[in-house]
C-alpha positions in Angstrom: -8.2 2.2 1.7 -9.9 1.0 4.8 -8.7 -1.6 7.3 -5.1 -0.8 8.5 -4.6 2.1 6.1 -5.2 4.7 8.7 -2.6 3.2 11.1 -0.2 2.6 8.1 -0.5 6.3 7.0 0.0 7.6 10.6 3.2 5.5 10.9 4.4 6.5 7.4 3.8 10.2 8.1 6.0 10.3 11.1 3.6 12.5 12.8 3.7 15.2 9.9 0.5 16.8 8.8 0.9 15.6 5.1 2.7 12.7 3.4 2.8 11.8 -0.3 3.3 8.2 -1.3 4.4 7.2 -4.8 3.1 3.7 -5.7 3.6 1.5 -8.7 2.4 -2.0 -9.8 5.6 -2.4 -11.7 8.8 -3.6 -9.8 11.6 -1.1 -10.1 13.8 -2.9 -7.5 14.2 0.5 -5.9 11.0 0.3 -3.7 10.7 1.1 0.0 8.0 -1.4 0.7 6.2 -4.1 -1.2 2.4 -4.9 -0.8 1.7 -8.5 -1.9 -2.0 -9.5 -2.5 -3.0 -12.3 -0.3 -6.8 -12.4 -0.7 -9.2 -10.7 -3.1 -13.0 -10.6 -3.5 -15.6 -8.4 -5.2 -15.2 -5.8 -2.3 -11.4 -5.3 -2.2 -8.3 -7.1 -1.5 -5.9 -7.8 1.4 -2.2 -7.0 1.1 0.7 -8.1 3.3 3.3 -5.5 3.7 6.8 -6.7 3.2 10.2 -4.9 3.2 11.3 -2.0 5.3 7.7 -1.4 6.7 6.7 -4.9 7.4 5.6 -3.9 10.9 2.5 -2.5 9.2 1.3 -6.2 8.7 -1.8 -6.6 6.5 -3.9 -3.8 5.0 -7.1 -4.0 3.1 -7.7 -1.9 -0.1 -11.1 -1.2 -1.4 -12.1 -1.0 -5.1 -11.0 2.6 -5.3 -7.7 0.8 -6.1 -9.2 0.0 -9.5 -9.4 3.8 -10.3 -5.6 3.9 -9.8 -4.4 0.6 -11.2 -7.4 -0.7 -13.1 -7.6 -3.7 -10.9 -6.2 -5.0 -7.5 -2.7 -5.8 -8.8 -0.8 -8.9 -7.4 1.9 -6.6 -6.2 2.1 -2.8 -5.2 5.3 -1.2 -4.6 5.9 1.9 -2.5 8.5 3.7 -4.3 8.9 7.0 -2.4 7.6 8.8 0.8 7.7 12.6 0.7 7.0 14.7 3.7 
């Protein structure tokens, strides 16, 4: 993660030293936030944050996302935040 992700993680961690996020590219309808891909190119993808954390706005995810999901999925769901 690059653009916007550091601010997003600071916000989500609520000033704790460590936070664990559970993400999925499958909609379980029990998500905390929804990241919707708005743009994609060879270097990464922009996602608009929707739901409870829409204050985060837009973030950019680099191609490391491919290691997790195999691609930049159209939608990523934040299922859980653990402190």
